[in-house]
N, C-alpha and C positions, 0 to 999 in steps of 0.2 A: 161768582160767589152769590151774587144777588139772585140768580135763577135757582141755585141749589139750596138757598136758605129756607125754601118752603118744604124741602124734603129732608134736610139734615140740620142739626143743631149748629147755630152760628159759632159757638165756642170751638166745636170740632173742625169746622171749616177754617176758622182763623188759625188754629194750631197746624192744620195741614198746609195752609198758605204761608205759615211763619209770619204772621202779623197779629197785632193786638186787636181786641174787639173795639176799643175806642177809635183806632185808626179806620176800621171798617165803617163804623157809624158816622164818623166825620166825613169819610169819602161819600157816603150816601147823601148827606146833607149838602155837600158841595154841588153847585150847579155844573152841568156838563159843559165842557169847552168845545166850541165849534172851531174847526180848522178852516181858515180861509183858502181860497183857491191859490193865492200867492204862496202861502205856507206849504200847501201840498206840493206845488211845483218846486219849492225850495227843497223839500224833503227828498222828492224823487231825484232831483238833479244832484244833490249831495251824495246820495247813495250810488248813483251812476258814476260820478267822478271818483268816489272812493273805490268802487269795484274795478274801474279801469286802471287804477294805480296798483292793483293786485294787493289791496289792503295795506299799503305802505304809507299812505298819506296821513300826516298829522293835522291837527286842527288849524295851525298857522297857514300851512299851504292850502288847505281846504278853504280857509277864509279868503286868501288871495285869489284863488280860482273862482270862487263864487262871486267876488267883487268884480272880477274881469268880465263875468257873464251878466253883470247888471243887477245882481241881488244885493240889497242893502242889509248887510249882516256884519256884525262886529266879530273880532277874534274870539271873545268870550262866548258869543252866541253860537259861533261855529263849534266851540268846545262842547257846549250844552247839547247842540244838535247831534253831534257824534254820540254823546252819552244816551240821548233819547232813542236814536235809531240803532243803538247797539253796535256801532262801528268801532271795532277794536283793531289797533295797528298790530300787525304781526311783523316782527323784525326779521329781515332776511339774513340767512346764515351765509357767511362768506364762502365762496366756492374754494374747495381744497384741491390743489393740483396734485394728482396722484401719479402722473407720469414724469419720468426723468428725462429731460431733453439731452443732457450731456451725461453720459455714463461710460464706464469702461467695459461694459459687457459686449460680447461679439454680437453683431447683427447678422441674422441669417440672410442668405442670398434669396432673391426672388426667383424661385424655380418655376413657378407657374406662369410668369409673364402675363398676368391678367386673364389666363385661359382657365375659367372656372367651370368648364363643361367637359368632364372626363367621359370616356366612352364605355367603361366597364365599372362595376361596383368595386369599391375598396382600392381603386387606383390612386385616388387623391383624397387625403384627409386634411382638413384645415382646422385650426384651433383659434380660440380667442379667449380673452379674459375680460370680464366686466365686473362691476360692483353693483350690489343691490342694497337698498335700505330695508332693513327688517326690524322687527320688534327688539331684537338683541343688538341692534346697531348695524354698521356697515359690514356686509359679507362679500367676499370675492368669489366669483363663479368662473371656473375654467371649463370650457366646452370644446370637445373634438367632434367634428362632423364629417361624415362621408359626403363628398361633394356630388357624387353621382345620384345617390338615393335621397340626399338631404336629410338623412337620419342622424341623430346624435348617437355616436358610438362610444363616447366617454365624457364624464363630467365629474367635477369635484367642487365642493364649497368649503371655504375656510375663512377665518377671521383676518388672516394676514395674507398679503400677496407676495409669495415667494416663488422661487423656481420649483420647489417641492409641490406647490399647488398645481402646476401644469403637468408634472410627472404623475401625480396622483390621478389627474384626469385621464392620463394615458394608460392607466392600469387596466381599464376595461379593454383598451385596444390590445394590450399584450395578451389578455385572456382570449380575445377573438382570434388573434394570430395563432396562439397555441391550438385552439380548436380547429382553425383552418388548416394548420400544418398536420394535425392528427387526421383530419378528413382526407387531405391530399395523400398522405402516406398510406392510410388504410385503403383508399380507393385505388391507388396505383398497385397495391399488393393484390387486390382482387381483380385487377385488369380492367377497371372501369375508366381509367384515364390513359 
């Protein structure tokens, strides 16, 4: 603001910065505070500790860790330090288990026996269901892939994970099969096969 005050009116700058003119002039009269090397190392170390905790450390734990490292800082000072540095704790959301370990549904046999390298296209298709975080919340994605070409041959996204989700992902496959059957029958009629 001080640099821009020669080009723009102080009143407009204060409105833009959402502060009063009296606060701006009081700040101008106040002598500049110099930070000591010890304070600078405290700031840097506090920021590193906070980032290592993935933004989950509160001021009490930060105070304990800084004291362990030899910094002479009170809990209140650690709280002020977090506010000065803009360190805001983000609460972790508890992990929601989405798979049922004990269910009455039939489990499919392992027909591949870990052999994921078919020799011809469309010999083996594999599918999987995963969930994605979107702007609309959690969405479930069912994918069907041809293991020979590694191309996605079918997929479907839904808000709920149901058996219908997988079958809708397989709709593309049924369309491919219909086209393939049509090609095979027309080719055999023409004598190409």
